[in-house]
N, C-alpha and C positions, 0 to 999 in steps of 0.2 A: 505492497497501500507507500504510495506517493504522498498521500497527503499531508501538510503540515500545519499542525496550531496554531502558537505564538499568537494567539490573541487577534487575529486576522479575524475580520468583519463578512459577515452572510446576515443573509434574511430567510425570514419564511417567505409562502410565494406570492400570497394573497394582499395587493394594495387596493386603495379605495377611488384609483383615478380613475378619469373618464378620456386619458389625453393617451396613448399607447406612445409617443415618444419622449411625454415627460416620466411616464413611468420607465420608461426602459435606460434614458440617465440616471435616475435612481437607483434604481438594480446594475447599473452598468459601475457607480459611486462606490461598492464595496469591493474590497479583495478579490472575495469569490460571490461573484455576483451570479445573478439567477433570472430565469425571466419571471415576468411576472402573470397574473392570472388575476384580470380586472371583469369580475361579475357587474359589476357600472355600465360594462361595456355593450357585453352581451351575457344572456344567460347560457350560452353554450360555452363561457369562461366559469362556470358555477366548477369545485372542482369534481363535484360529483355527475353534474352532467358532462364535462369536457371529459371522463373516465370513463361513460358510459357509451361513449359513441360507436364500438361493434358489439357492447354484450346483447347476447341473448335476450330478449324477452323483454327488453326496453323500447320505449316510446319518449322523445320530450316533448312535453305541452310547453311552447316558447311563449303561450300568449300569457297561461295559469304559471309559468315558471315550477314546471312539478317535473321531476322525471319518475312516468308512472313502469312498471311490469307486469307481465300479465303472465300466470302459468301456459297457457294457453298457447301463447305467442314465445313462450322460450323453448318450448317443444318443435315447434316449425320452423325456427332460426335455426336450432343447435344443426343440423346435416351441414350448414354451408358455416356455421363456426368450426366441427372437427375438419371439414377441408381443406379450411385455411390456416392451420395449427402450427402449419410447418413452415408459413409463410408470416417471417413478422414483421412483412410491411403494411400487412392487415392492420395488425397491431399499432400503426404507428395515427400519432394526434396529426388530424386533416388542418387544413389552414384554415376551413368551416369553424373547427371547434377552438383553434387558437392562432389566430392570426398574428399575437403576440409571439407566438412559441416560433414564430417563423421570418420573422424580422430579428429573433433574438440569434436565430443561425446565421444571417447576412450579416453579422458583425464581426468584427476581426476582433475575437477571443482569445488566440494563441498569448500574449504577452501575462497573460491572469495566472496565477499561480495553481488557483480549479475553478472552473465551472460547476453549477448545479443547477439540477430539475425537480420535479417535482411530483408527483401522484398521489391521489386518492389513495389509502392502503385497505386492503382486501378488509378488515376490521370493522372498518366505519362504513365503507360502502356497504357491506350485508347487513349492518345493521340499521342504517339509513335509508334503504331502497325498499318499498314493503310493498307487496304483491294485492290481488284486489281484496284481501279479507283483513289488510294493514298488517299483518305478519311479515315480520323480517325474513329477509328471501336468506338470509344466513340459517336460516332455524331448516331450510326445505338442503338432508344433504344433500342431495345432487345437482342443487343452487352451487352448495357452498364450494363443493370441488371445482366447479366451472367459476367462480370468483379468482380463487387462490391461483388457479392457471392461466387466467387470463388476468391478472393484475402482476403477476411475473413478467409473461410477457408484453402489456405496457412499458413494465421497467427497463426490462432488458432495449427494448426498441425505440426506448429514450435514451439510455446508456448510450448506444450505439450511435445512434445520430449525434448527440452530444462530443463524444469521445473522436468524432470526426475533427470538431471543434478546437478540442483541449485534451490533451491525453490522459490528464487529471479532472477528467470530469466524472459526476457520481449524480445519481438522485434517488431520492431521501423518500420517503412513503407518510403521507400525511395522516396520525390515528386519533381522531380527537375523540374514536367510535371507544377504544382501549382504557377508556377508565371505566365504560357504561359495565365490562364485562365482570369487575367486582363487586357491582354491588349484585343482592341477593333477589333480585327481579327478572332480570336476564336471564332467557332462555336459553346463551351461549356461553356455557361455564367458561371458567380459566383454562381448564384443566385440558379440556378441549381445543383452545385458542393457543396454547403453549405447541400441543403436536402439532396442529396447521401452519402455525406460525414458521416452525424448525422449520417444514419442509416447504414451505413459501422459503426463507430467505437464501434454499442451497438450489435454489431454481432461477433466482435473479443475477444477475453478471452487474460488474463492479465494488467499489465499495459501500457496504451495506448501512443503511439508517435510518431510522424514525424519528419523525418530529411531533412533537403533540403538545397541548399550553394545557393540560389536561393534573391530574393526579393522581395515574395508578399506582399498583404495586410496582414499586421502582425495580424490586427485586426481578420480577420479571421480566423487565426490558432488560436490564445488566448481565442478567447471565443468558440472553440468547446472544446467537453470532453477528453481533452487529459492531462495522467500527467508528457507525456516528450513532450519538443521541443528542437531538436535539429538544430542548424545555424550557418551559417560562421560569428560569430563576428567580424571578422578581418577586413570583407570587409564592412559589414551591420549593425556593432554594433552601427554606429551613427545615422542611422534611426532606430531602431529598441526598444532602448533608449526613441525614443519622444511618443512610446505606452504605456505613463504611467500610465494613471487609466485599461488599459488592461492586463500591465503586473503587478499591484499590483495586480487584480482578480483574474489571473492565478497562483501569489505565494499564495496569501492569500485562495485559492483550495488547496494546497499542490503539486504544479506543480513543478519540474526540469526542470530545463534551462540546456543544454549542449552549454556551451559558447566555437563557436568554434575559437578559436586565434592562434595555433602556423601556421606557414608558410609553405604548398609543395611543392612550386615552387623552384624552386633552386635560382632563381634572390632574391627572397624576404628570404626565409631561410638564404643567406650570409650578406642582410640587417637586419636582425632583431638581436635579442638577448633575453634573457629573461628578462634581465633589461626594454629595450624596450619594449618587450610584456606587462610583469607586468606593467607597466605606462602603457600605452592602457589599457586595462583593469578594473585596479582601476579609471581613467577619465570618462568611461562607467557609472561603479558603483557610480562613484560620480555623476553623472548626476543623478542616480535613488534616491540618497540619499536626492538630492535638492529638487525630490519629493516628496519625505515625504514618501519612501518607506524603511523600515530600513536595514542597510547593512549587518548586522547579519545573517536576515533572507533570503539577496541574496546569502552570500556567503553557507550557510546550505542546500541551496536548486541550488546549482549550481555543473554542470560536468565540464573537461576541456576538451576540444575535438582540433585535430587539425584542421583548417579552410573548408578544402575541401578533397576531396581526388586527386591524382595527376597520370597518364599514361605517361606523357609526356616528362619526366624530362631526360636530355642526360645521367646524372649520371645513371641512373637506380635506384637503389635503394636508394640510399645515401641520397638524401637528404631528402627522406620519412623516414626512420629511423633518421636520423638527428633531424626530425619535432617532433617524437616522445621521444628522449631522451630530446627535449627544452621542453618537455609538463609534462613529468614527473617533472624535477626540477621546474617548477613553479609551480606546485601544491604543492608538497615539501616545496619551502619559505611559501607559500600561507595559509597551512594548518598550518607554523609554525608562521607563523606571527597573527592566529586568532584562533591559538591554537584545531585546529579541529582534530577530532580522523576518 
């Protein structure tokens, strides 16, 4: 794995922008740029709709902005899906579903240390999309098998396309739904998810990463065969650093943690500054140091990112763009402090 930590900057994919070039400029301002997902431009840019492009049984209701699924249509579409299993181009993101992605691929990306893509994860997709009876499709065994296979192929095809632009490309999966599987009401237990996820990771190409903003059982993720874990440290860091043994093993395997630290909600952006965020981050790293985890190892295997995406601010893109500016300054100060290149 050629990816380097050293407190470089990156971010999750979803941005509130309505102007593609403005969003691309922001994404390209980071050390590890990404292609933005812009749901305010088109419903096809919604991360669930975008990933459903060739999924059997799915139709998009653009007027209602809803992803619909039918079991009857699933069985009707399944033969076409099977026919294309060996053709990864079938699983590519078309320009209709993301003109932003294709504009990103047209950029000169060779001089970045790495570039990143993203795709909704299989667990989140399977829990979010429901059948005609409002049952999450991951509860259907035959559909669940297709979900994990389909998403592995989507990730692999995207990775191959990005790798043509930069050899240190990677694609992480967004998994907000992973938080739900540890709750009592879910019909998809964590034990089943662990087995499914281990197999899923074996079938995707490139560095393996998961991003989520929630608070799952962190040992579940830290013990998977992951290279990258991206989390909302601003909200959940005090819990995350309690998993000291799992964190040490993850870092000793060479894993990189993307510490989501700069706020994106307007009221939080106003309340925080680079000094307060630096103090919060160092306090978390102090806790790991007290547990015997070398501080130099932590910073060398760290990326920095905004804490979460945000589409709700009344000021449009201003708070998010300020978050990115704080992020770049925070990274510069840490790299200077720890003599990171």
